[in-house]
C-alpha positions as CSV (number, residue, x, y, z in Angstrom):
1,M,0.0,0.0,0.0
2,S,1.5,3.4,-1.1
3,E,2.1,6.0,1.6
4,F,0.7,8.6,-0.7
5,V,-3.1,9.0,-1.1
6,M,-3.0,11.9,-3.5
7,Q,-0.3,12.8,-6.0
8,T,-0.1,15.3,-8.9
9,Q,2.5,15.2,-11.6
10,D,3.3,18.3,-13.6
11,L,-0.2,19.6,-13.5
12,V,-0.8,22.5,-15.9
13,K,-4.0,24.5,-16.4
14,R,-4.2,27.2,-19.0
15,Y,-7.3,29.1,-19.8
16,G,-7.8,30.3,-23.4
17,K,-5.6,29.5,-26.4
18,A,-2.9,26.9,-25.9
19,E,0.1,29.2,-26.1
20,T,-1.3,32.6,-25.2
21,G,-4.0,31.9,-22.7
22,R,-3.7,32.6,-19.0
23,L,-1.5,30.1,-17.1
24,A,-3.2,29.4,-13.8
25,V,-1.2,26.4,-12.7
26,D,2.3,25.7,-13.9
27,R,3.7,22.1,-13.5
28,V,2.6,21.5,-9.9
29,S,3.8,18.2,-8.5
30,M,2.6,17.6,-5.0
31,S,2.0,14.5,-2.7
32,V,-0.2,14.0,0.3
33,R,0.7,11.2,2.6
34,R,-1.8,8.8,4.3
35,G,-3.1,9.9,7.7
36,E,-1.6,13.4,7.6
37,V,-3.0,16.9,7.7
38,Y,-1.6,18.7,4.7
39,G,-1.8,22.4,4.5
40,F,-2.0,24.1,1.0
41,L,-1.0,27.7,1.1
42,G,-0.7,30.5,-1.4
43,P,-1.6,34.2,-1.9
44,N,-4.6,35.5,-3.8
45,G,-4.5,34.2,-7.4
46,A,-1.8,31.6,-6.7
47,G,-3.7,28.7,-8.2
48,K,-4.7,26.8,-5.0
49,T,-8.4,26.1,-5.8
50,T,-7.7,25.3,-9.5
51,T,-5.1,22.8,-8.4
52,L,-7.5,21.2,-5.9
53,R,-10.2,20.9,-8.6
54,M,-7.8,19.2,-11.0
55,A,-6.6,16.9,-8.2
56,L,-10.2,15.8,-7.5
57,G,-11.1,15.4,-11.2
58,L,-13.6,18.2,-11.1
59,I,-11.8,20.0,-14.1
60,R,-9.5,18.7,-16.7
61,P,-5.8,19.7,-16.6
62,T,-4.3,21.1,-19.8
63,S,-1.5,18.6,-19.2
64,G,-0.1,16.5,-16.3
65,S,-1.9,14.0,-14.2
66,A,-3.4,13.4,-10.8
67,T,-4.0,10.2,-8.8
68,V,-6.1,9.6,-5.7
69,L,-5.8,6.4,-3.7
70,G,-3.6,5.0,-6.5
71,L,-6.2,5.6,-9.3
72,P,-6.8,8.4,-11.8
73,A,-8.7,11.4,-10.2
74,G,-12.4,11.6,-11.0
75,R,-13.1,7.9,-11.3
76,P,-16.4,6.8,-9.6
77,E,-14.6,4.3,-7.3
78,V,-12.3,7.1,-6.2
79,T,-15.0,9.8,-5.8
80,A,-16.9,7.4,-3.5
81,R,-13.9,7.4,-1.1
82,V,-13.3,11.2,-1.1
83,G,-15.1,14.0,0.7
84,A,-14.6,17.5,-0.3
85,L,-15.7,21.1,0.4
86,I,-14.4,23.3,-2.5
87,E,-15.2,27.0,-3.0
88,G,-17.8,27.1,-0.3
89,P,-20.9,25.0,0.3
90,G,-23.8,24.9,-2.2
91,F,-27.1,23.6,-1.0
92,Y,-30.9,24.0,-1.7
93,P,-31.9,27.2,0.2
94,Y,-35.5,26.1,0.9
95,L,-34.5,22.7,2.3
96,S,-33.4,22.2,5.9
97,G,-29.8,21.4,6.7
98,R,-30.8,17.8,7.4
99,D,-32.8,17.4,4.2
100,N,-29.9,18.8,2.2
101,L,-27.6,16.2,3.6
102,R,-30.2,13.5,3.0
103,T,-30.3,14.5,-0.6
104,M,-26.5,14.4,-0.8
105,A,-26.4,11.0,1.0
106,R,-28.9,9.4,-1.4
107,Y,-27.1,10.7,-4.4
108,R,-24.0,9.1,-3.1
109,G,-25.7,5.8,-2.2
110,L,-25.3,6.4,1.5
111,P,-27.9,5.5,4.2
112,D,-29.8,8.3,6.0
113,S,-28.1,7.3,9.2
114,V,-24.9,9.1,8.2
115,V,-26.7,12.4,8.2
116,D,-27.3,12.7,11.9
117,A,-23.8,11.5,12.7
118,A,-22.3,14.2,10.4
119,L,-24.5,17.0,11.9
120,E,-23.4,15.9,15.3
121,R,-19.7,16.1,14.4
122,V,-20.0,19.7,13.3
123,D,-22.3,20.8,16.1
124,L,-25.4,21.4,14.0
125,A,-27.6,18.6,15.4
126,D,-29.9,21.1,17.1
127,R,-30.3,23.3,14.0
128,G,-30.6,20.5,11.4
129,D,-34.3,21.2,10.8
130,D,-33.8,24.9,10.0
131,R,-33.8,25.9,6.4
132,F,-30.4,26.4,4.8
133,K,-31.3,30.0,3.8
134,A,-31.6,30.9,7.5
135,Y,-28.2,29.7,8.3
136,S,-25.3,32.1,9.1
137,L,-22.2,32.0,7.0
138,G,-20.5,29.9,9.7
139,M,-23.4,27.4,9.9
140,K,-23.4,27.1,6.1
141,Q,-19.7,26.3,6.2
142,R,-20.2,23.7,8.9
143,L,-22.9,22.0,6.9
144,G,-20.5,21.9,3.9
145,V,-17.9,20.2,6.1
146,A,-20.6,17.8,7.4
147,S,-21.4,16.8,3.8
148,A,-17.7,16.1,3.2
149,L,-17.6,13.9,6.2
150,M,-20.5,11.6,5.4
151,G,-19.6,8.0,4.7
152,D,-16.2,8.3,6.5
153,P,-14.1,8.9,3.4
154,D,-10.5,8.0,3.3
155,V,-9.5,11.5,2.0
156,I,-11.1,14.8,3.0
157,V,-10.3,18.0,1.1
158,L,-11.4,21.2,2.9
159,D,-11.2,24.6,1.2
160,E,-11.2,27.3,3.9
161,P,-13.3,25.2,6.4
162,T,-13.1,27.9,9.1
163,N,-14.4,30.7,6.9
164,G,-17.2,32.5,8.8
165,L,-16.7,30.7,12.1
166,D,-16.3,32.5,15.4
167,P,-13.2,31.8,17.5
168,A,-14.9,29.0,19.4
169,G,-16.2,27.5,16.1
170,M,-12.7,27.7,14.6
171,A,-11.2,25.9,17.6
172,D,-13.8,23.2,17.3
173,M,-13.1,22.8,13.6
174,R,-9.3,22.5,14.3
175,A,-10.0,19.9,16.9
176,L,-12.2,18.0,14.4
177,I,-9.5,18.0,11.7
178,V,-6.9,16.7,14.1
179,D,-9.3,14.0,15.3
180,L,-10.0,12.9,11.7
181,A,-6.3,12.5,11.1
182,R,-5.8,10.6,14.4
183,G,-8.5,8.2,13.2
184,G,-6.6,7.4,10.1
185,Q,-8.3,9.7,7.6
186,T,-6.2,12.1,5.5
187,V,-7.1,15.8,5.4
188,L,-5.9,18.3,2.8
189,L,-6.6,21.7,4.1
190,S,-6.5,24.9,2.1
191,S,-6.5,27.9,4.4
192,H,-5.5,31.6,4.6
193,L,-5.0,31.3,8.4
194,L,-1.3,30.6,8.8
195,A,-1.5,30.3,12.6
196,E,-4.1,27.6,12.1
197,V,-2.0,25.7,9.6
198,E,1.0,26.0,11.8
199,E,-0.9,24.5,14.7
200,I,-2.5,21.5,13.1
201,C,-0.7,20.6,9.8
202,D,2.0,17.9,9.5
203,R,3.3,19.1,6.1
204,V,2.5,22.1,3.9
205,G,2.8,23.0,0.2
206,V,3.3,26.7,-0.7
207,I,2.1,27.8,-4.2
208,A,2.6,31.2,-5.8
209,G,2.2,32.3,-9.4
210,G,0.8,28.9,-10.2
211,R,4.0,27.1,-9.2
212,L,4.6,25.0,-6.1
213,L,7.5,26.7,-4.3
214,V,8.1,24.2,-1.6
215,E,6.6,21.1,0.0
216,S,7.9,20.4,3.5
217,T,7.1,19.8,7.1
218,V,6.1,22.8,9.1
219,A,9.2,22.4,11.3
220,E,11.6,22.2,8.4
221,L,10.0,25.2,6.7
222,R,10.3,27.4,9.8
223,G,13.9,26.3,10.3
224,G,15.9,26.3,13.5
225,R,15.8,28.7,16.4
226,R,17.4,32.1,16.2
227,L,19.1,34.2,18.9
228,R,17.7,37.8,19.0
229,V,20.1,40.3,20.6
230,T,19.2,43.9,21.3
231,G,22.0,46.1,22.5
232,S,24.0,49.3,21.9
233,P,25.8,50.5,20.0
234,V,24.1,48.4,17.3
235,D,27.1,48.4,15.0
236,R,29.3,46.9,17.7
237,V,26.7,44.2,18.4
238,L,26.5,43.5,14.6
239,A,30.3,43.3,14.2
240,T,30.7,40.9,17.1
241,A,27.8,38.7,15.9
242,M,29.4,38.4,12.5
243,R,32.7,37.5,14.0
244,I,31.1,34.7,16.0
245,A,28.6,33.3,13.6
246,G,29.7,34.5,10.2
247,E,28.2,37.1,8.0
248,E,25.6,34.9,6.3
249,A,24.2,33.8,9.7
250,V,23.6,37.3,11.0
251,H,20.7,39.6,10.1
252,L,19.8,43.1,11.2
253,E,16.1,43.6,12.0
254,G,15.3,47.1,13.2
255,Q,17.4,47.6,16.3
256,S,17.9,43.9,16.9
257,V,20.5,41.5,15.6
258,L,19.4,38.0,14.7
259,L,22.0,35.1,14.8
260,D,21.3,31.7,13.2
261,V,23.2,29.8,15.9
262,P,22.2,26.9,18.2
263,A,20.6,27.9,21.5
264,D,23.4,26.3,23.5
265,R,25.8,29.0,22.1
266,T,23.9,31.8,23.9
267,P,26.4,32.1,26.8
268,E,29.3,32.3,24.3
269,V,27.6,35.1,22.4
270,V,26.8,37.0,25.5
271,R,30.3,36.8,26.9
272,A,31.8,38.0,23.5
273,L,29.4,40.9,23.3
274,V,30.2,42.1,26.9
275,A,33.9,41.6,26.3
276,D,33.7,43.8,23.2
277,G,32.0,46.6,25.2
278,A,28.4,46.2,24.0
279,D,25.6,47.1,26.4
280,L,23.0,44.3,26.2
281,H,19.3,45.2,26.7
282,E,17.7,41.9,25.7
283,V,18.8,38.4,24.6
284,V,16.0,36.0,23.6
285,I,15.7,32.7,21.7
286,S,13.2,33.1,18.9
287,E,11.7,31.0,16.2
288,R,10.4,32.1,12.8
289,T,6.7,31.8,12.4
290,L,5.2,30.1,9.4
291,E,3.8,33.6,8.5
292,E,7.3,35.1,8.3
293,V,8.5,32.2,6.1
294,F,5.5,32.6,3.9
295,F,6.1,36.3,3.4
296,E,9.8,35.7,2.5
297,M,8.9,33.0,0.0
298,T,6.1,34.8,-1.8
299,D,7.4,38.3,-1.5
300,S,4.1,39.5,-0.2
301,S,3.8,43.3,0.2
302,P,2.5,44.6,3.6
303,T,-1.0,45.2,2.1
304,D,-1.2,41.6,0.8
305,R,0.0,40.0,4.0
306,L,-2.0,37.5,6.0
307,H,-2.8,37.9,9.6
308,A,-3.8,35.2,12.0
309,Q,-7.4,36.3,12.2
310,A,-7.7,38.6,9.1
311,P,-8.8,36.7,6.0
312,T,-6.9,38.8,3.4
313,L,-5.6,35.7,1.6
314,E,-8.3,34.3,-0.6
315,N,-8.6,31.3,-3.0
316,V,-8.4,31.5,-6.7
317,R,-11.9,31.5,-8.1
C-alpha cells in the first residue's frame, strides 16, 4: 500500500488559447501522505483552488496527471472514497440542513443514518431542521464540512473550512480536523490562516504564481531557532555577531540583531558581546513563524499579508 493517497505530476492549467491563454497552474507536483493533515497555502491568485479541482477530477488539466488512492482522479470508485468542500458550500436554500444532507447522501448511495452523525460532528444537530437559507455563514460552512464527512471517506479535502466561524467554532473545527487524522483519515486543508495551519498541519505546500515553491514539514520550513540580541551600539553588536557566527548567519532587523546559531551557544555570544564593550538590553531565543516564512517565499507586500485572524488571503476563483 502506497504511503501517498494523493499525487499530482506536472499539473498545468491554461485558460484560453494553448500558447497565449492565462496560465493558472504551472507544472505542480505535490504529494499527500496517508493519515496526515496537509496544508495548502498561497496568496490570492496563486492557483490553489484550481489545483485542488484538478486533483479531484472536477476540471481537466491542460496537461499533467493526478491520482487519488492510486487511481486516476475523478473515477467513480475514487470519488466514493473522497469527501470535499471546494469553494464554499452549495445547497438548496429552501430545504433544511438535514434534508440537504439526506439528498446528498442518497445521491452518493449512503444511508440516511450518516446524516445525523455528520450533523453531530459539526455541532449542527440542534439546527438540522432549520432551512439552509436561514443559516449564518459559519453554519453554512459547517454544513458543507458535514457533507464532506458523510460516509467516513479516506481522503477529505477542505477549502477554507473555518471561513465565517467565530473563534470557538474555529477551535472546534481545528480539533475535528486533528481528530480525523488521528482516526486514520487524510485531510488536505486549504487555508489563509497561517497560525491555524502551523498549529495542526504535518506538512505544507506553498504555491505562488501557479508554481509549487516548496513542500515540506512545518518544522523544516520554519527552520531552527534564532538568537535575537538587542544592544548598543548596534554596529558593535553586529560586528561581534558576524565574527562569532559568520556574515551569512547574521541579520539586522530594526534595532535587533538575529543570529542563526544553536541555542546552546547563547552564553558564548553574551560573553563575547560584553567583552567587546556592548551594552545588552535583551537576549532571547526566537523562532520564525510560518507567517514570516510565507512572506519571505512569496514576497508579499505589507498590504497583501496574512494575519492570523484577518482573511486577506483568498482562494483562486
